TORKOL-4160 file (C-alpha; in steps of 0.2 Angstrom, whole numbers, padded with zeros to 4 digits, m for minus):
347
<pt num="1" X="0201" Y="0429" Z="m0134"/>
<pt num="2" X="0181" Y="0427" Z="m0141"/>
<pt num="3" X="0187" Y="0413" Z="m0152"/>
<pt num="4" X="0195" Y="0403" Z="m0138"/>
<pt num="5" X="0178" Y="0407" Z="m0124"/>
<pt num="6" X="0169" Y="0400" Z="m0137"/>
<pt num="7" X="0180" Y="0384" Z="m0141"/>
<pt num="8" X="0180" Y="0382" Z="m0123"/>
<pt num="9" X="0160" Y="0383" Z="m0118"/>
<pt num="10" X="0156" Y="0374" Z="m0132"/>
<pt num="11" X="0170" Y="0359" Z="m0123"/>
<pt num="12" X="0159" Y="0365" Z="m0107"/>
<pt num="13" X="0145" Y="0358" Z="m0115"/>
<pt num="14" X="0150" Y="0343" Z="m0124"/>
<pt num="15" X="0159" Y="0337" Z="m0107"/>
<pt num="16" X="0143" Y="0341" Z="m0098"/>
<pt num="17" X="0133" Y="0332" Z="m0112"/>
<pt num="18" X="0146" Y="0315" Z="m0111"/>
<pt num="19" X="0144" Y="0317" Z="m0091"/>
<pt num="20" X="0124" Y="0317" Z="m0093"/>
<pt num="21" X="0126" Y="0302" Z="m0107"/>
<pt num="22" X="0139" Y="0291" Z="m0095"/>
<pt num="23" X="0125" Y="0294" Z="m0079"/>
<pt num="24" X="0110" Y="0287" Z="m0090"/>
<pt num="25" X="0122" Y="0273" Z="m0096"/>
<pt num="26" X="0130" Y="0269" Z="m0077"/>
<pt num="27" X="0110" Y="0269" Z="m0070"/>
<pt num="28" X="0105" Y="0260" Z="m0088"/>
<pt num="29" X="0116" Y="0246" Z="m0081"/>
<pt num="30" X="0112" Y="0245" Z="m0065"/>
<pt num="31" X="0093" Y="0244" Z="m0069"/>
<pt num="32" X="0099" Y="0231" Z="m0080"/>
<pt num="33" X="0108" Y="0221" Z="m0067"/>
<pt num="34" X="0092" Y="0224" Z="m0056"/>
<pt num="35" X="0080" Y="0218" Z="m0068"/>
<pt num="36" X="0092" Y="0203" Z="m0071"/>
<pt num="37" X="0093" Y="0198" Z="m0053"/>
<pt num="38" X="0074" Y="0199" Z="m0052"/>
<pt num="39" X="0072" Y="0188" Z="m0068"/>
<pt num="40" X="0085" Y="0176" Z="m0062"/>
<pt num="41" X="0077" Y="0175" Z="m0041"/>
<pt num="42" X="0058" Y="0173" Z="m0053"/>
<pt num="43" X="0067" Y="0161" Z="m0065"/>
<pt num="44" X="0074" Y="0152" Z="m0050"/>
<pt num="45" X="0058" Y="0153" Z="m0039"/>
<pt num="46" X="0046" Y="0147" Z="m0056"/>
<pt num="47" X="0061" Y="0133" Z="m0055"/>
<pt num="48" X="0056" Y="0125" Z="m0037"/>
<pt num="49" X="0038" Y="0126" Z="m0041"/>
<pt num="50" X="0040" Y="0116" Z="m0054"/>
<pt num="51" X="0050" Y="0104" Z="m0046"/>
<pt num="52" X="0040" Y="0103" Z="m0029"/>
<pt num="53" X="0025" Y="0101" Z="m0041"/>
<pt num="54" X="0035" Y="0087" Z="m0052"/>
<pt num="55" X="0038" Y="0079" Z="m0031"/>
<pt num="56" X="0020" Y="0079" Z="m0030"/>
<pt num="57" X="0014" Y="0073" Z="m0044"/>
<pt num="58" X="0026" Y="0059" Z="m0043"/>
<pt num="59" X="0023" Y="0055" Z="m0025"/>
<pt num="60" X="0006" Y="0056" Z="m0028"/>
<pt num="61" X="0006" Y="0043" Z="m0045"/>
<pt num="62" X="0018" Y="0034" Z="m0030"/>
<pt num="63" X="0003" Y="0031" Z="m0018"/>
<pt num="64" X="m0010" Y="0028" Z="m0029"/>
<pt num="65" X="0001" Y="0013" Z="m0039"/>
<pt num="66" X="0003" Y="0009" Z="m0020"/>
<pt num="67" X="m0016" Y="0010" Z="m0016"/>
<pt num="68" X="m0021" Y="0002" Z="m0032"/>
<pt num="69" X="m0008" Y="m0014" Z="m0029"/>
<pt num="70" X="m0016" Y="m0015" Z="m0011"/>
<pt num="71" X="m0035" Y="m0013" Z="m0018"/>
<pt num="72" X="m0031" Y="m0029" Z="m0030"/>
<pt num="73" X="m0022" Y="m0040" Z="m0017"/>
<pt num="74" X="m0036" Y="m0036" Z="m0006"/>
<pt num="75" X="m0051" Y="m0038" Z="m0021"/>
<pt num="76" X="m0039" Y="m0057" Z="m0022"/>
<pt num="77" X="m0041" Y="m0061" Z="m0006"/>
<pt num="78" X="m0058" Y="m0056" Z="m0002"/>
<pt num="79" X="m0061" Y="m0067" Z="m0018"/>
<pt num="80" X="m0051" Y="m0081" Z="m0014"/>
<pt num="81" X="m0059" Y="m0081" Z="0002"/>
<pt num="82" X="m0077" Y="m0081" Z="m0007"/>
<pt num="83" X="m0073" Y="m0092" Z="m0017"/>
<pt num="84" X="m0066" Y="m0103" Z="m0003"/>
<pt num="85" X="m0083" Y="m0099" Z="0006"/>
<pt num="86" X="m0097" Y="m0106" Z="m0009"/>
<pt num="87" X="m0083" Y="m0121" Z="m0013"/>
<pt num="88" X="m0083" Y="m0123" Z="0007"/>
<pt num="89" X="m0103" Y="m0128" Z="0005"/>
<pt num="90" X="m0105" Y="m0135" Z="m0006"/>
<pt num="91" X="m0093" Y="m0148" Z="m0005"/>
<pt num="92" X="m0105" Y="m0148" Z="0014"/>
<pt num="93" X="m0119" Y="m0154" Z="0003"/>
<pt num="94" X="m0111" Y="m0172" Z="0000"/>
<pt num="95" X="m0107" Y="m0181" Z="0017"/>
<pt num="96" X="m0097" Y="m0194" Z="0007"/>
<pt num="97" X="m0084" Y="m0180" Z="0005"/>
<pt num="98" X="m0086" Y="m0169" Z="0020"/>
<pt num="99" X="m0070" Y="m0170" Z="0030"/>
<pt num="100" X="m0060" Y="m0170" Z="0012"/>
<pt num="101" X="m0066" Y="m0154" Z="0006"/>
<pt num="102" X="m0066" Y="m0145" Z="0023"/>
<pt num="103" X="m0048" Y="m0150" Z="0025"/>
<pt num="104" X="m0042" Y="m0143" Z="0006"/>
<pt num="105" X="m0052" Y="m0127" Z="0010"/>
<pt num="106" X="m0042" Y="m0126" Z="0028"/>
<pt num="107" X="m0027" Y="m0129" Z="0016"/>
<pt num="108" X="m0030" Y="m0116" Z="0002"/>
<pt num="109" X="m0033" Y="m0102" Z="0017"/>
<pt num="110" X="m0018" Y="m0107" Z="0023"/>
<pt num="111" X="m0009" Y="m0109" Z="0006"/>
<pt num="112" X="m0020" Y="m0092" Z="0001"/>
<pt num="113" X="m0014" Y="m0082" Z="0015"/>
<pt num="114" X="0005" Y="m0086" Z="0014"/>
<pt num="115" X="0004" Y="m0078" Z="m0005"/>
<pt num="116" X="m0003" Y="m0065" Z="0003"/>
<pt num="117" X="0011" Y="m0061" Z="0017"/>
<pt num="118" X="0022" Y="m0064" Z="0002"/>
<pt num="119" X="0016" Y="m0053" Z="m0009"/>
<pt num="120" X="0015" Y="m0040" Z="0004"/>
<pt num="121" X="0033" Y="m0042" Z="0011"/>
<pt num="122" X="0038" Y="m0039" Z="m0008"/>
<pt num="123" X="0026" Y="m0024" Z="m0010"/>
<pt num="124" X="0037" Y="m0020" Z="0007"/>
<pt num="125" X="0052" Y="m0020" Z="0001"/>
<pt num="126" X="0047" Y="m0010" Z="m0017"/>
<pt num="127" X="0041" Y="0004" Z="m0006"/>
<pt num="128" X="0055" Y="0006" Z="0004"/>
<pt num="129" X="0067" Y="0003" Z="m0012"/>
<pt num="130" X="0059" Y="0017" Z="m0021"/>
<pt num="131" X="0059" Y="0027" Z="m0004"/>
<pt num="132" X="0079" Y="0028" Z="m0005"/>
<pt num="133" X="0078" Y="0029" Z="m0021"/>
<pt num="134" X="0067" Y="0044" Z="m0020"/>
<pt num="135" X="0079" Y="0051" Z="m0006"/>
<pt num="136" X="0094" Y="0048" Z="m0016"/>
<pt num="137" X="0085" Y="0059" Z="m0029"/>
<pt num="138" X="0079" Y="0075" Z="m0019"/>
<pt num="139" X="0097" Y="0075" Z="m0011"/>
<pt num="140" X="0106" Y="0077" Z="m0029"/>
<pt num="141" X="0093" Y="0091" Z="m0034"/>
<pt num="142" X="0095" Y="0099" Z="m0019"/>
<pt num="143" X="0116" Y="0097" Z="m0021"/>
<pt num="144" X="0112" Y="0103" Z="m0038"/>
<pt num="145" X="0102" Y="0117" Z="m0033"/>
<pt num="146" X="0115" Y="0121" Z="m0021"/>
<pt num="147" X="0128" Y="0123" Z="m0033"/>
<pt num="148" X="0118" Y="0134" Z="m0046"/>
<pt num="149" X="0116" Y="0146" Z="m0033"/>
<pt num="150" X="0132" Y="0146" Z="m0026"/>
<pt num="151" X="0139" Y="0149" Z="m0044"/>
<pt num="152" X="0128" Y="0162" Z="m0046"/>
<pt num="153" X="0131" Y="0172" Z="m0031"/>
<pt num="154" X="0152" Y="0174" Z="m0034"/>
<pt num="155" X="0148" Y="0177" Z="m0051"/>
<pt num="156" X="0137" Y="0191" Z="m0044"/>
<pt num="157" X="0148" Y="0198" Z="m0031"/>
<pt num="158" X="0161" Y="0198" Z="m0045"/>
<pt num="159" X="0152" Y="0208" Z="m0055"/>
<pt num="160" X="0147" Y="0218" Z="m0044"/>
<pt num="161" X="0165" Y="0221" Z="m0039"/>
<pt num="162" X="0170" Y="0226" Z="m0058"/>
<pt num="163" X="0154" Y="0239" Z="m0057"/>
<pt num="164" X="0160" Y="0246" Z="m0041"/>
<pt num="165" X="0179" Y="0246" Z="m0045"/>
<pt num="166" X="0174" Y="0258" Z="m0063"/>
<pt num="167" X="0161" Y="0266" Z="m0054"/>
<pt num="168" X="0176" Y="0274" Z="m0040"/>
<pt num="169" X="0187" Y="0274" Z="m0057"/>
<pt num="170" X="0176" Y="0287" Z="m0063"/>
<pt num="171" X="0175" Y="0298" Z="m0047"/>
<pt num="172" X="0190" Y="0298" Z="m0044"/>
<pt num="173" X="0198" Y="0300" Z="m0060"/>
<pt num="174" X="0184" Y="0310" Z="m0068"/>
<pt num="175" X="0190" Y="0326" Z="m0080"/>
<pt num="176" X="0185" Y="0341" Z="m0088"/>
<pt num="177" X="0184" Y="0335" Z="m0107"/>
<pt num="178" X="0192" Y="0351" Z="m0110"/>
<pt num="179" X="0210" Y="0346" Z="m0108"/>
<pt num="180" X="0215" Y="0329" Z="m0120"/>
<pt num="181" X="0220" Y="0319" Z="m0103"/>
<pt num="182" X="0202" Y="0321" Z="m0097"/>
<pt num="183" X="0194" Y="0314" Z="m0116"/>
<pt num="184" X="0208" Y="0298" Z="m0114"/>
<pt num="185" X="0203" Y="0294" Z="m0098"/>
<pt num="186" X="0182" Y="0294" Z="m0104"/>
<pt num="187" X="0188" Y="0283" Z="m0116"/>
<pt num="188" X="0195" Y="0272" Z="m0108"/>
<pt num="189" X="0182" Y="0272" Z="m0097"/>
<pt num="190" X="0169" Y="0267" Z="m0113"/>
<pt num="191" X="0182" Y="0253" Z="m0115"/>
<pt num="192" X="0181" Y="0248" Z="m0099"/>
<pt num="193" X="0159" Y="0247" Z="m0099"/>
<pt num="194" X="0159" Y="0239" Z="m0115"/>
<pt num="195" X="0171" Y="0226" Z="m0109"/>
<pt num="196" X="0162" Y="0224" Z="m0095"/>
<pt num="197" X="0147" Y="0221" Z="m0104"/>
<pt num="198" X="0153" Y="0208" Z="m0117"/>
<pt num="199" X="0161" Y="0200" Z="m0100"/>
<pt num="200" X="0145" Y="0202" Z="m0092"/>
<pt num="201" X="0132" Y="0196" Z="m0107"/>
<pt num="202" X="0145" Y="0180" Z="m0109"/>
<pt num="203" X="0143" Y="0177" Z="m0091"/>
<pt num="204" X="0126" Y="0179" Z="m0094"/>
<pt num="205" X="0125" Y="0166" Z="m0108"/>
<pt num="206" X="0139" Y="0157" Z="m0099"/>
<pt num="207" X="0126" Y="0154" Z="m0083"/>
<pt num="208" X="0112" Y="0151" Z="m0097"/>
<pt num="209" X="0121" Y="0135" Z="m0103"/>
<pt num="210" X="0125" Y="0129" Z="m0088"/>
<pt num="211" X="0105" Y="0128" Z="m0080"/>
<pt num="212" X="0103" Y="0119" Z="m0098"/>
<pt num="213" X="0114" Y="0108" Z="m0093"/>
<pt num="214" X="0111" Y="0107" Z="m0077"/>
<pt num="215" X="0092" Y="0102" Z="m0082"/>
<pt num="216" X="0100" Y="0091" Z="m0094"/>
<pt num="217" X="0108" Y="0080" Z="m0080"/>
<pt num="218" X="0091" Y="0082" Z="m0073"/>
<pt num="219" X="0081" Y="0073" Z="m0086"/>
<pt num="220" X="0094" Y="0061" Z="m0088"/>
<pt num="221" X="0095" Y="0054" Z="m0071"/>
<pt num="222" X="0076" Y="0054" Z="m0073"/>
<pt num="223" X="0076" Y="0044" Z="m0087"/>
<pt num="224" X="0089" Y="0033" Z="m0079"/>
<pt num="225" X="0078" Y="0032" Z="m0064"/>
<pt num="226" X="0063" Y="0028" Z="m0072"/>
<pt num="227" X="0073" Y="0015" Z="m0080"/>
<pt num="228" X="0081" Y="0007" Z="m0068"/>
<pt num="229" X="0064" Y="0006" Z="m0059"/>
<pt num="230" X="0057" Y="m0001" Z="m0075"/>
<pt num="231" X="0070" Y="m0015" Z="m0074"/>
<pt num="232" X="0068" Y="m0017" Z="m0057"/>
<pt num="233" X="0050" Y="m0020" Z="m0059"/>
<pt num="234" X="0053" Y="m0034" Z="m0070"/>
<pt num="235" X="0064" Y="m0044" Z="m0063"/>
<pt num="236" X="0054" Y="m0043" Z="m0047"/>
<pt num="237" X="0038" Y="m0049" Z="m0056"/>
<pt num="238" X="0050" Y="m0061" Z="m0064"/>
<pt num="239" X="0055" Y="m0069" Z="m0049"/>
<pt num="240" X="0036" Y="m0066" Z="m0039"/>
<pt num="241" X="0031" Y="m0078" Z="m0056"/>
<pt num="242" X="0043" Y="m0091" Z="m0051"/>
<pt num="243" X="0041" Y="m0089" Z="m0033"/>
<pt num="244" X="0024" Y="m0091" Z="m0038"/>
<pt num="245" X="0024" Y="m0108" Z="m0049"/>
<pt num="246" X="0036" Y="m0115" Z="m0035"/>
<pt num="247" X="0024" Y="m0111" Z="m0022"/>
<pt num="248" X="0010" Y="m0118" Z="m0034"/>
<pt num="249" X="0018" Y="m0134" Z="m0036"/>
<pt num="250" X="0022" Y="m0136" Z="m0018"/>
<pt num="251" X="0005" Y="m0133" Z="m0013"/>
<pt num="252" X="m0002" Y="m0146" Z="m0027"/>
<pt num="253" X="0010" Y="m0160" Z="m0019"/>
<pt num="254" X="0006" Y="m0155" Z="m0002"/>
<pt num="255" X="m0014" Y="m0156" Z="m0005"/>
<pt num="256" X="m0008" Y="m0174" Z="m0015"/>
<pt num="257" X="m0002" Y="m0179" Z="0001"/>
<pt num="258" X="m0015" Y="m0168" Z="0013"/>
<pt num="259" X="m0029" Y="m0177" Z="0002"/>
<pt num="260" X="m0020" Y="m0196" Z="0006"/>
<pt num="261" X="m0022" Y="m0195" Z="0024"/>
<pt num="262" X="m0038" Y="m0185" Z="0024"/>
<pt num="263" X="m0045" Y="m0201" Z="0014"/>
<pt num="264" X="m0034" Y="m0215" Z="0026"/>
<pt num="265" X="m0043" Y="m0203" Z="0039"/>
<pt num="266" X="m0060" Y="m0203" Z="0033"/>
<pt num="267" X="m0060" Y="m0221" Z="0030"/>
<pt num="268" X="m0055" Y="m0223" Z="0048"/>
<pt num="269" X="m0071" Y="m0213" Z="0055"/>
<pt num="270" X="m0083" Y="m0221" Z="0044"/>
<pt num="271" X="m0078" Y="m0237" Z="0055"/>
<pt num="272" X="m0078" Y="m0230" Z="0069"/>
<pt num="273" X="m0095" Y="m0220" Z="0065"/>
<pt num="274" X="m0103" Y="m0236" Z="0061"/>
<pt num="275" X="m0097" Y="m0246" Z="0075"/>
<pt num="276" X="m0103" Y="m0232" Z="0085"/>
<pt num="277" X="m0119" Y="m0232" Z="0077"/>
<pt num="278" X="m0121" Y="m0253" Z="0078"/>
<pt num="279" X="m0116" Y="m0247" Z="0098"/>
<pt num="280" X="m0127" Y="m0235" Z="0098"/>
<pt num="281" X="m0143" Y="m0244" Z="0091"/>
<pt num="282" X="m0138" Y="m0261" Z="0103"/>
<pt num="283" X="m0142" Y="m0251" Z="0115"/>
<pt num="284" X="m0158" Y="m0241" Z="0107"/>
<pt num="285" X="m0164" Y="m0259" Z="0108"/>
<pt num="286" X="m0158" Y="m0263" Z="0127"/>
<pt num="287" X="m0167" Y="m0247" Z="0132"/>
<pt num="288" X="m0183" Y="m0250" Z="0124"/>
<pt num="289" X="m0181" Y="m0268" Z="0132"/>
<pt num="290" X="m0180" Y="m0260" Z="0149"/>
<pt num="291" X="m0193" Y="m0248" Z="0147"/>
<pt num="292" X="m0206" Y="m0262" Z="0141"/>
<pt num="293" X="m0201" Y="m0273" Z="0157"/>
<pt num="294" X="m0205" Y="m0259" Z="0167"/>
<pt num="295" X="m0222" Y="m0256" Z="0162"/>
<pt num="296" X="m0226" Y="m0272" Z="0166"/>
<pt num="297" X="m0219" Y="m0273" Z="0178"/>
<pt num="298" X="m0228" Y="m0257" Z="0184"/>
<pt num="299" X="m0244" Y="m0265" Z="0178"/>
<pt num="300" X="m0240" Y="m0279" Z="0190"/>
<pt num="301" X="m0237" Y="m0269" Z="0204"/>
<pt num="302" X="m0253" Y="m0258" Z="0199"/>
<pt num="303" X="m0264" Y="m0276" Z="0198"/>
<pt num="304" X="m0258" Y="m0279" Z="0214"/>
<pt num="305" X="m0262" Y="m0264" Z="0222"/>
<pt num="306" X="m0279" Y="m0268" Z="0216"/>
<pt num="307" X="m0280" Y="m0285" Z="0221"/>
<pt num="308" X="m0272" Y="m0279" Z="0238"/>
<pt num="309" X="m0288" Y="m0262" Z="0241"/>
<pt num="310" X="m0300" Y="m0277" Z="0235"/>
<pt num="311" X="m0293" Y="m0287" Z="0250"/>
<pt num="312" X="m0294" Y="m0272" Z="0261"/>
<pt num="313" X="m0312" Y="m0266" Z="0256"/>
<pt num="314" X="m0324" Y="m0282" Z="0251"/>
<pt num="315" X="m0326" Y="m0298" Z="0260"/>
<pt num="316" X="m0315" Y="m0314" Z="0262"/>
<pt num="317" X="m0328" Y="m0326" Z="0252"/>
<pt num="318" X="m0331" Y="m0312" Z="0238"/>
<pt num="319" X="m0312" Y="m0311" Z="0237"/>
<pt num="320" X="m0310" Y="m0329" Z="0234"/>
<pt num="321" X="m0324" Y="m0328" Z="0221"/>
<pt num="322" X="m0314" Y="m0316" Z="0212"/>
<pt num="323" X="m0297" Y="m0324" Z="0214"/>
<pt num="324" X="m0303" Y="m0341" Z="0218"/>
<pt num="325" X="m0293" Y="m0349" Z="0203"/>
<pt num="326" X="m0276" Y="m0347" Z="0202"/>
<pt num="327" X="m0273" Y="m0351" Z="0186"/>
<pt num="328" X="m0287" Y="m0342" Z="0180"/>
<pt num="329" X="m0278" Y="m0326" Z="0188"/>
<pt num="330" X="m0262" Y="m0326" Z="0179"/>
<pt num="331" X="m0271" Y="m0329" Z="0162"/>
<pt num="332" X="m0278" Y="m0312" Z="0166"/>
<pt num="333" X="m0260" Y="m0306" Z="0170"/>
<pt num="334" X="m0256" Y="m0311" Z="0152"/>
<pt num="335" X="m0268" Y="m0305" Z="0142"/>
<pt num="336" X="m0266" Y="m0288" Z="0151"/>
<pt num="337" X="m0248" Y="m0289" Z="0148"/>
<pt num="338" X="m0250" Y="m0293" Z="0131"/>
<pt num="339" X="m0265" Y="m0280" Z="0128"/>
<pt num="340" X="m0252" Y="m0265" Z="0136"/>
<pt num="341" X="m0236" Y="m0272" Z="0123"/>
<pt num="342" X="m0247" Y="m0271" Z="0110"/>
<pt num="343" X="m0252" Y="m0253" Z="0114"/>
<pt num="344" X="m0234" Y="m0247" Z="0118"/>
<pt num="345" X="m0226" Y="m0256" Z="0101"/>
<pt num="346" X="m0244" Y="m0247" Z="0092"/>
<pt num="347" X="m0237" Y="m0229" Z="0103"/>
């Protein structure tokens, strides 16, 4: 009897130690699961932050490139305008080609504005394409993250269900290890735990592989996006160069036609100007004649007034002495007229 009691006590102690170890293993499994969940959450947050930073950097780079292009376009326009103003000021100094230079500068400014408008439209189209590609890529990123989150939640629920099922089995079927049935059940539970741990490790490894595949797919999409963007940019550049070349040829042809028209117009204007100048010269000569005639008439009027005043204030005899000789009076008047004409010519 004493031997049986000792054996039972030993079996009881062994059962208690095994139960303690089992409980400790369960706690470790739960703690490990909690840590893994926390690690996954942290990794998810870090990944989201990195993706947000990458998107912000891409947006910043795109904005900087667009601003630089706009700045360069603005500077080019300013240079063209300033160059046009300088050319206009230089050409205006030469009176023979004033009209021609002005027409060329106006035409150059119009062509420059047209080119700037085309460049602005091309930039707007490129911005629109980039925005559409950015929206598409952002949508793909969100869908990929959503898919990864769904896979994670499904696996998490499955894993949690398995752990709960094992815990229920342990609570319901737990029996003292004094019986062979209890020992067999304990071995079954241990095997189930080992199998669950292996499944968990396999799931974790599979999840890592899926994450790596998602990252690779994301990197591949980014690479394809960059390559497509570079190819589109090159194609756009080629089209732009061809369009500029064609515009330059058309501009030169138009300039040639305008130059010929302006030369003909210049000749007409010069001829009309010569006629106007000749007419003005004739009018000025006629005006001078009228002015001189008016001054002569004014002098005659002054002499007549003097004669009237002399007649009023003096006696007839004295008047006859002063104005007795008509020829003499006429000679005096002619001398006065000549002297007044000479004084006017000097003026």
